[in-house]
C-alpha positions as CSV (number, residue, x, y, z in Angstrom):
1,M,141.5,-78.2,135.4
2,A,142.8,-79.6,132.2
3,T,143.9,-76.9,129.6
4,Y,144.4,-77.5,126.1
5,M,146.8,-75.6,123.6
6,V,145.6,-75.8,120.1
7,F,147.9,-74.8,117.2
8,T,146.6,-74.6,113.7
9,R,149.1,-74.1,110.8
10,E,147.5,-71.7,108.3
11,S,150.3,-71.4,105.7
12,T,154.0,-72.3,105.3
13,Q,156.2,-69.5,104.6
14,D,159.8,-71.1,105.0
15,Q,160.1,-74.8,105.1
16,A,163.7,-74.8,106.3
17,E,162.6,-72.8,109.5
18,L,159.7,-75.0,110.0
19,D,161.8,-78.1,109.9
20,T,164.1,-76.5,112.4
21,Y,161.3,-75.9,114.8
22,M,160.0,-79.5,114.3
23,R,163.2,-80.9,115.1
24,K,163.8,-78.8,118.2
25,V,160.3,-78.5,119.9
26,G,160.1,-82.0,121.4
27,A,163.0,-81.1,123.8
28,T,161.2,-78.2,125.1
29,F,158.6,-80.4,126.8
30,K,161.0,-82.1,129.0
31,G,160.1,-81.5,132.7
32,H,156.6,-80.2,131.8
33,P,153.5,-82.5,132.3
34,V,152.1,-82.4,128.6
35,K,150.2,-84.9,126.7
36,T,150.0,-84.8,123.0
37,L,146.5,-85.6,121.8
38,A,146.8,-84.8,118.2
39,A,149.5,-83.9,115.9
40,Y,149.1,-83.3,112.1
41,G,146.7,-86.3,111.8
42,P,144.0,-86.7,109.1
43,Q,141.4,-83.8,109.1
44,Q,137.6,-83.6,108.1
45,V,137.0,-80.0,107.6
46,L,133.2,-79.3,108.5
47,E,133.4,-75.5,108.5
48,G,135.7,-72.8,107.2
49,D,139.1,-73.0,105.4
50,A,141.2,-76.1,106.0
51,P,144.5,-75.5,108.0
52,E,147.6,-77.3,106.8
53,G,147.8,-79.0,110.1
54,V,146.5,-79.2,113.6
55,V,148.2,-79.9,116.9
56,I,146.5,-80.3,120.3
57,V,148.4,-80.7,123.5
58,E,146.9,-81.1,127.0
59,F,148.5,-79.7,130.3
60,P,147.1,-80.1,133.8
61,S,146.4,-76.5,134.2
62,T,146.7,-73.3,132.6
63,A,149.7,-72.3,134.8
64,E,151.4,-75.4,133.6
65,A,150.6,-74.5,129.8
66,R,151.8,-71.2,130.3
67,A,154.9,-72.3,132.2
68,W,155.9,-74.4,129.0
69,Y,154.9,-71.7,126.5
70,D,156.7,-69.0,128.3
71,S,159.9,-71.0,129.2
72,P,163.1,-69.8,127.8
73,A,163.6,-73.2,126.0
74,Y,160.3,-72.8,124.0
75,Q,160.7,-69.1,123.3
76,E,164.0,-69.7,121.9
77,V,162.6,-72.5,119.5
78,V,159.3,-70.9,118.7
79,Q,161.1,-68.1,116.7
80,H,161.7,-70.8,114.1
81,R,157.9,-71.4,113.9
82,F,157.3,-67.7,113.6
83,K,159.6,-67.4,110.7
84,G,158.5,-70.7,109.1
85,A,154.8,-70.5,109.0
86,R,151.6,-68.7,110.0
87,Y,150.0,-70.3,113.0
88,R,147.0,-69.6,115.2
89,A,147.7,-70.6,118.7
90,V,144.8,-70.8,121.4
91,L,144.8,-71.8,125.1
92,V,141.5,-73.1,126.2
93,E,140.5,-74.5,129.6
94,G,138.5,-77.9,129.7
95,V,135.3,-78.1,131.5
96,R,134.9,-79.7,134.9
């Protein structure tokens, strides 16, 4: 079943670290079956506070999503995101 990873950037803390993350994250997807559905496009906030940006990626399964997220390549790069901004990351399974 398709699984979606939703990242919302709440606030930027260190732009240089965030820039490093953005430069390196794409390479971490190599060899993983991922499809980017949205990446920092225009938003229309209907409820709550507006995040700085939203990214939604699709994987064929939760196992595939975790394989990417937990991979050594991503875990090395994500440290720059942790230093660069406050994010919320949610993994959600699709419906059948």
